[in-house]
N, C-alpha and C positions, 0 to 999 in steps of 0.2 A: 493441571497438566499444561506444558508448554510444547508447542509443535513448531518446528522450523520447516517451512515448505520451500524447497529450493529447486531451481532449474535454470536452464539457459534463457537468455533474453527471448521474449516473444514465443515461448513454447506452450503458452496457455495456462499458466499457473493461476492468474487472476480470474480468468473466465471459469475455470473449473471450480475454484473456491466459491465464486459468486453463485454458480448454478447449484452447488451442493447446499449452500446456506441461505439462499435468498428467501426462503419461506420459514426460516428458523428465528427464534427469539434470541437475537444476539446484538452486539454493538460493534462499533469500529467502522472501518472504511475499506472498500475495495475499489480499485481503479480498473475499469473495464475498457477494452479497446473500442474506438469509434472508427467506422469504415466509411469510405466514399469511393464508389466505383471499385469495390473489392480491394481497396488499399487502406491500410491503417493510416489515419490522419491525426490520431491523438488518443487521449484517454479521458474518460469522465469518471470522477470520484462519486461513489454511491455510499451514502450513510446507511449502514446496515440496520440501524434501529428503525428508521422511518422511511427509508428508500428514497429520500430526497437526493438530488443530483447537482453536481457543479462541474464545469469544465476544469480539468486538471492540467492538460497540456495539449498542444497542437503542433504539427509540423510548422516550420517557419512560414510557408506559403498560406496556411490556413489560420494562423494566429491573428486575431483582431483585437488583442488585448495586450496590456503591458505585463511583462513578466521576466523571469530568469531565462536567459538564452543558453541552451546547451548545443551540442553538435547537431542534434537532429530535431529538437523540440524547443518550444517556448513554454515554460512552466508558469501557469497562471497563479499569481500571488493570492488571488481570491480562492483559488482551488486549494492552495496550501492551508490557508486559514480555515476553510471548510473542513478539511481533514483533521486539523488540530481540534476544532470544535467537536466533531463527531467522536474523536477519541477521548477528549476530556469528559464528554457526556456518557461514556461507556463504562465508567467505573462501577456502576450498579448492575451491570450485566454479568451473567454467569459465563459467557464466552465473548471474547473480544478478538476481532480480526484486524490485523494491521497489514496494509498493502500500500506501499512496500517500504521496507527499509533499504534505501538506495544511496546514490552518490551524494545527495544533499545531506543526508543524515550522517554519512561518514565525516562530513565537515562540521557536524554539530548543528546543522541548519534544519529547515523543514520541520518534520514531526519528531525530531530527535528527543526533545525534552519530555514530551508526553509519552513516548515509547519507553523511555527510561523509567518514568514513574509507574507505568503499567506493569513493566517487568518486575520491578522491585515490590510491587503491591501484591504479588502472588496470584494474579488473575489467571484464569484459563485463557490461553492465548494461542492463536495461529498467526505466525509472523511469516510473511512472504518476502523472500530475499533472493536476488539473482545469485547465481553460482559464484560470480566473481567477487561478491560482497560477503559471502558466507564466512570465510575465515576471519575477516575483520570483525564481523558481528559477534561471532563466538568468543573472540578474545575480549571484546568490549563487554559482553554480557555472558560471563562464564557460568551459566545456569544449566540445569539438566533439561535440555531440549531434546525431545524425540524428533528425529529427522526423517523427512519424506523428500525423495528426489523425483522430479518429473522429467521425463525425456520426451523429445518430439516424436 
């Protein structure tokens, strides 16, 4: 089964999926928010198989690493590689969580190639996608995804 979990930006998609599956036997990666003084300053990637963690992104003022600059964040290249490794090592799992297919992947960057392999491999998947990327994702991967929408 393939599930596409969609919602607006920062509505809690990743946090909810992590809380539901954190004690389950699964693979993949979830990027959870990191807070400082009740403000989101970035996200950490968590390997769902072993719960190891890596900085994925930080707001510009908090980023002390080299990475890909976006409007709001600096994306850690080590974080991208961590996510790729977690997903590459998830092929033997019954369930794989992919968080998230976003703007980098729309350009064919980031975790795109491993996501493509996992989808074509008929794995049980939960793919987290922002609402504004959903249409592109479904055109690129025209598989039978069950869709769940999360609202704030």
